[in-house]
N, C-alpha and C positions, 0 to 999 in steps of 0.2 A: 333498579340497579343498572348502572351503565357498564358498557364493555370496557375492559382494560385498554389503555392506549397501545398502539403498535410499538413494538420494540424500537427504542430510539436509535439504536446502532445497527439496524438492519442494513446490509450492504457494505458494512465496514469490515475490512480485513486487517488484522495486525500481523506484521512480519517481523520476526525476531530470529536471528540466525547466527551462524558462525562467522568469524572474521576471515576464515580460510575456506568457506564454502564456495560452491560453484555459482557465480552470479547470473549466468545466462538463463537457466530455467526460472529463477526467481524473478528476473526482469521481465520475462515473457508473461509470467503469471500476474505480476503487478499491472502490466499494461493491459492485459485481458480484463482484469477486475475493473479498471477505470473505463475501458471501452464499453463494458456492460453497465456502466452507470454507478459503480461502487466507488468506495474510497479506500485508500491504503494508508495505514498509519505505521510509522517505523520510529525507531530511536535515532536514526541517522548515524549509527556507528559505522565503522569501516566494514567492508565485506558485503554480506547479504543485505543488511539493512540499507546500506548506501545504494546498492544495485536496485532494490525495490523502490526506494524513494525517487531516485533519478528516473527510472522507467515510468513510474506513475506520473511524475511531473511532466515528462515529455509527452506521454499519451494524453494528458489533460491540456497540453499547450501552455504550460507555465514553467517558470524556473524553480528549481528546488531551493528551499530555504535552508540556510546554514546559520546556526547560532554559535 
């Protein structure tokens, strides 16, 4: 019997929030996740999602994707 593979989404954080939430702490959190080698996934909606996506992209040195 072989060991189960590592969890494929280890290090991935999903951010979902309010359109009227405070973006500053979320942006700091997202940047810290990326700096630690993780990934941030958002729906890119206005408010908290946008703050997290933009901060994560900036911390990774890439431009955020807009669809």
